[in-house]
C-alpha positions in Angstrom: 81.5 -41.3 -35.5 79.3 -43.4 -37.9 79.8 -42.4 -41.4 76.2 -42.6 -42.0 75.2 -40.5 -39.4 72.5 -38.3 -38.8 72.4 -34.8 -37.5 69.5 -34.2 -34.7 67.4 -31.9 -37.0 67.0 -35.0 -39.3 66.1 -37.2 -36.2 63.7 -34.6 -35.1 61.5 -35.5 -38.6 61.7 -39.4 -38.3 59.4 -40.4 -35.3 60.4 -43.8 -34.5 64.0 -42.9 -34.4 63.0 -39.9 -32.4 61.4 -41.9 -29.9 64.4 -44.1 -29.5 66.8 -41.6 -29.1 64.8 -39.5 -26.6 64.0 -42.8 -24.2 67.8 -43.2 -24.0 68.9 -39.6 -23.2 65.9 -39.7 -20.6 68.0 -42.5 -19.0 71.5 -41.2 -19.1 70.0 -37.6 -18.0 68.0 -38.7 -15.4 70.4 -40.8 -14.0 73.5 -38.2 -14.0 70.8 -35.8 -12.5 70.2 -37.9 -9.4 73.5 -39.4 -8.8 75.0 -35.5 -9.1 72.3 -34.3 -6.6 73.2 -37.4 -4.0 77.0 -36.5 -4.6 76.2 -32.6 -3.6 74.6 -34.1 -0.2 78.1 -35.2 0.5 79.5 -31.3 0.7 81.0 -30.9 4.3 80.2 -34.7 5.1 83.0 -36.4 3.0 85.8 -38.2 5.1 88.6 -35.8 4.5 88.7 -32.1 3.0 90.7 -33.0 -0.2 87.6 -35.8 -0.7 85.4 -33.0 0.3 86.4 -31.0 -2.9 87.2 -33.9 -5.2 83.5 -35.4 -4.6 81.7 -32.1 -5.0 83.6 -31.7 -8.2 82.6 -35.0 -9.7 79.0 -34.1 -8.5 79.3 -31.1 -10.7 80.3 -32.8 -13.5 77.6 -35.2 -13.5 75.0 -32.3 -13.2 76.7 -30.9 -16.2 76.3 -33.8 -18.3 72.7 -34.0 -17.3 72.3 -30.8 -18.6 74.0 -31.5 -21.9 71.5 -34.8 -22.3 68.5 -32.5 -21.5 69.2 -30.0 -24.0 69.8 -32.6 -26.8 65.8 -33.8 -25.6 65.1 -29.8 -25.9 66.4 -29.9 -29.3 64.4 -32.6 -30.3 61.2 -31.6 -28.5 61.0 -27.8 -28.3 60.3 -28.2 -24.2 62.8 -26.2 -22.0 65.6 -28.0 -20.7 65.3 -26.8 -17.2 61.4 -27.4 -17.2 62.3 -31.5 -18.3 65.0 -31.6 -15.4 63.2 -30.0 -12.7 59.4 -30.1 -13.4 58.4 -33.5 -14.8 56.7 -35.9 -12.2 58.1 -39.1 -10.8 56.4 -41.3 -13.0 57.9 -39.8 -16.2 61.4 -40.4 -14.6 63.9 -43.1 -16.2 66.9 -43.0 -13.8 67.7 -46.2 -12.0 66.0 -46.8 -8.6 69.5 -47.2 -7.0 70.6 -43.5 -7.9 67.7 -42.1 -6.2 68.1 -44.0 -2.9 69.4 -41.6 0.0 73.1 -41.6 1.1 72.4 -43.1 4.4 70.1 -42.1 7.5 69.2 -38.8 8.3 69.3 -36.1 5.6 71.8 -33.4 4.6 70.2 -30.4 7.1 69.3 -32.7 10.1 71.6 -35.4 11.7 72.9 -37.0 8.7 74.5 -40.4 9.3 75.8 -41.2 5.8 77.0 -44.4 4.5 80.4 -43.8 2.2 81.1 -47.5 1.2 77.4 -47.4 -0.2 77.7 -44.2 -1.9 81.4 -45.3 -3.3 80.2 -48.6 -4.6 76.7 -46.8 -6.2 78.8 -44.6 -7.7 81.2 -47.1 -8.9 78.2 -49.2 -10.7 77.0 -45.8 -12.3 80.1 -45.3 -13.8 80.8 -48.7 -15.0 77.4 -48.8 -16.7 77.4 -45.2 -17.9 80.9 -45.9 -19.6 79.3 -49.0 -21.1 76.8 -47.0 -22.8 79.1 -43.7 -23.8 81.6 -46.5 -25.2 78.6 -47.6 -27.4 77.0 -44.3 -28.2 80.5 -43.3 -29.8 79.6 -45.0 -32.6 75.6 -44.2 -33.1 74.2 -43.2 -36.2 73.2 -39.8 -34.6 75.8 -37.3 -34.8 75.2 -35.7 -31.2 74.9 -38.7 -29.4 78.4 -39.6 -30.9 79.8 -36.7 -29.8 78.5 -36.5 -26.7 79.6 -40.2 -26.0 83.2 -39.1 -26.7 83.1 -36.1 -24.7 81.8 -37.0 -21.6 83.6 -40.7 -21.7 86.8 -38.9 -21.2 85.5 -37.3 -18.0 83.9 -40.3 -16.8 87.2 -42.1 -17.0 88.4 -39.7 -14.0 85.2 -40.4 -12.1 85.7 -44.2 -12.2 89.3 -44.1 -11.3 88.5 -42.1 -8.2 85.5 -44.9 -7.0 88.0 -47.9 -7.9 90.8 -46.1 -5.8 88.4 -46.0 -2.9 86.9 -49.7 -3.4 90.6 -50.8 -3.1 91.1 -48.8 -0.2 88.0 -50.2 1.6 88.7 -53.8 0.3 92.4 -53.5 1.9 91.4 -51.7 5.0 87.7 -52.6 5.9 86.1 -55.3 3.8 83.4 -55.9 5.6 82.2 -52.0 5.2 82.8 -52.5 1.4 80.6 -55.9 1.7 77.8 -54.4 3.5 77.5 -51.3 1.4 77.6 -53.7 -1.7 74.7 -55.9 -0.2 72.6 -52.5 0.2 73.6 -51.6 -3.3 72.3 -55.1 -4.3 68.6 -54.6 -3.3 67.9 -51.6 -5.7 70.4 -52.3 -8.6 68.7 -54.6 -10.8 67.2 -51.9 -13.1 70.6 -49.9 -13.7 71.9 -52.1 -16.6 68.4 -52.4 -18.3 66.9 -50.8 -21.7 64.0 -52.8 -21.5 62.1 -54.0 -24.5 63.8 -51.0 -26.7 67.5 -52.6 -26.8 67.0 -54.6 -30.1 65.5 -51.4 -31.7 68.4 -49.3 -30.2 70.9 -51.8 -32.0 69.0 -52.3 -35.0 68.3 -48.5 -35.4 71.9 -47.8 -34.8 71.1 -45.5 -32.2 73.3 -47.7 -29.7 75.3 -50.3 -31.4 75.4 -53.7 -29.4 72.6 -52.4 -27.1 71.4 -56.1 -26.2 74.9 -56.9 -25.1 75.8 -54.2 -23.2 74.1 -55.7 -19.7 76.2 -58.7 -19.9 79.4 -56.6 -20.8 78.7 -54.6 -17.5 77.8 -57.7 -15.3 81.2 -59.3 -16.4 83.3 -56.1 -15.6 81.8 -55.5 -12.2 82.0 -59.2 -11.5 86.0 -59.6 -12.3 86.5 -56.4 -10.2 85.2 -57.6 -7.1 86.6 -60.8 -7.6 90.0 -59.3 -7.9 89.3 -57.4 -4.5 88.4 -60.9 -2.9 84.8 -59.1 -2.5 81.9 -61.3 -3.0 79.1 -60.0 -5.4 75.5 -60.8 -4.3 72.9 -61.0 -6.6 71.0 -57.8 -7.5 67.4 -58.5 -6.0 64.8 -57.6 -8.5 62.1 -54.9 -7.4 60.8 -51.6 -8.9 62.3 -50.5 -12.4 63.0 -46.9 -12.4 63.4 -47.7 -16.4 59.7 -48.0 -16.4 59.1 -45.0 -14.3 58.5 -46.9 -11.1 60.5 -45.3 -8.4 60.8 -45.0 -4.2 59.5 -42.2 -2.4 63.3 -40.8 -2.3 62.9 -39.7 -5.7 60.0 -37.3 -5.0 62.0 -36.2 -2.0 65.2 -35.4 -4.0 63.1 -33.6 -6.8 61.3 -31.3 -4.3 64.7 -30.1 -3.0 66.2 -29.9 -6.4 63.3 -27.9 -7.7 62.2 -25.8 -4.5 63.8 -22.4 -6.0 63.3 -23.2 -9.6 59.4 -23.4 -9.1 59.4 -20.2 -7.4 59.6 -18.9 -10.5 59.8 -21.2 -13.8 59.5 -18.5 -16.4 62.7 -16.7 -15.0 66.0 -17.0 -16.7 68.4 -19.0 -14.1 
């Protein structure tokens, strides 16, 4: 933790710093909400029963991380964390577009034909990016960010190890399936490692040390990993940018499902 760290109560009284912290938290919170939701849609559909349990647990932890991040935003804004997670409009969301995409054709309740290779590739890319961010976050001047980085980073290591094992299995036994999953992910993944224009401010404020360097660090790590598996890494195609509130219709569908029960009585304590 940074020796000149600031508690979140002090951050709340500094408008520019408060804005930066909230914007960073929107990204990691919304990312984890979406990936956790898509993970849960594999319940009963994973390749085998042990994986069903493992992947479901990973999804639960992703949702738990999102809850923690939304709780920090609640501390900064006074708005209820549940409302922040479930009632915001799609244009207010800052998750990467890749993470909102369906797992495959059909849906969970109606004739699902999900793509396991795409799911694993997507989760791996998410894990590498979030670990890159969390590692930098451990040096944040904001106490609660540094604490969150340290705590969540430990759990993310297990997530990433799980996805890497599947990547190696696919590369060894069905490389074309892995290549196809990666090609599909590349259609949506350009905004994943993107802070936009706030990267410099994140760095200079100490909210996220080395923020402008993190996208390249992510890209180098991913490139080296797939090169080692003899899998070609396609160019990520530019398109919608979720960090700027640009999303596909898939996000609206996911949020409708996520918030269905909560919207029945948003004032209740769940």
